[in-house]
matplotlib code that plots the C-alpha trace (Angstrom):
import matplotlib.pyplot as plt

x = [92.7, 93.0, 92.4, 94.9, 94.8, 96.2, 99.0, 100.1, 99.8, 102.1, 104.8, 105.0, 104.5, 105.7, 108.9, 107.0, 106.6, 104.2, 101.5, 99.1, 97.4, 94.1, 92.0, 88.1, 86.4, 82.8, 83.8, 82.1, 85.1, 85.0, 86.5, 85.6, 88.2, 87.7, 89.2, 89.1, 90.5, 90.8, 87.8, 89.4, 92.4, 94.4, 94.3, 90.7, 90.6, 93.0, 91.3, 88.4, 89.9, 91.4, 88.0, 86.6, 89.5, 88.9, 85.3, 85.7, 88.7, 86.0, 83.3, 85.9, 86.6, 83.6, 83.5, 80.9, 81.5, 79.0]
y = [113.1, 111.1, 107.9, 105.6, 101.8, 99.8, 98.4, 101.9, 103.3, 100.6, 100.7, 104.8, 105.7, 103.0, 105.0, 108.3, 109.3, 112.0, 109.8, 107.6, 104.6, 103.7, 101.1, 101.7, 98.2, 97.3, 100.2, 98.7, 99.7, 99.7, 101.3, 101.9, 101.3, 102.6, 102.4, 105.3, 105.5, 108.1, 107.6, 106.5, 104.9, 102.2, 100.2, 100.3, 96.6, 95.7, 98.3, 96.3, 93.2, 94.4, 95.5, 92.1, 90.6, 92.4, 91.9, 88.3, 87.9, 90.3, 87.9, 84.9, 86.1, 87.3, 91.0, 93.0, 94.6, 97.1]
z = [133.2, 130.2, 128.9, 127.3, 126.1, 128.9, 127.2, 125.8, 129.6, 130.8, 128.5, 128.2, 131.8, 133.8, 134.8, 135.6, 139.4, 138.7, 136.7, 138.5, 136.5, 137.7, 136.1, 135.1, 136.4, 134.6, 131.9, 128.9, 126.6, 122.8, 119.8, 116.1, 113.4, 109.7, 106.6, 104.1, 100.6, 98.2, 95.5, 92.5, 94.0, 91.9, 95.4, 95.7, 96.0, 98.4, 101.0, 100.4, 100.8, 104.0, 105.3, 104.6, 106.1, 109.3, 109.8, 109.1, 111.9, 114.2, 113.3, 114.3, 117.5, 118.7, 118.3, 116.8, 113.2, 113.3]

ax = plt.figure().add_subplot(projection="3d")
ax.plot(x, y, z, "-o")
ax.set_aspect("equal")
plt.show()
C-alpha cells in the first residue's frame, strides 16, 4: 500500500487495471514544505524572499505556515 497525492495518482495510474485507487475520507491531510540553501550561498536573499512569499501565500489562502 502507498499514499500518493490524488492528482498524481489519477494521472499516473488511470490506465493500470491491476491498481485500485481508494479515497481516504475524513483524514486531515497535510504537507510540510521547507526551503533549504547552502550557508553562504550567493542567492540566500532570493531564497529568503521565496520563503516569505510562500508564507504570505499560505496566509492569504487560509493555510497554516507553521
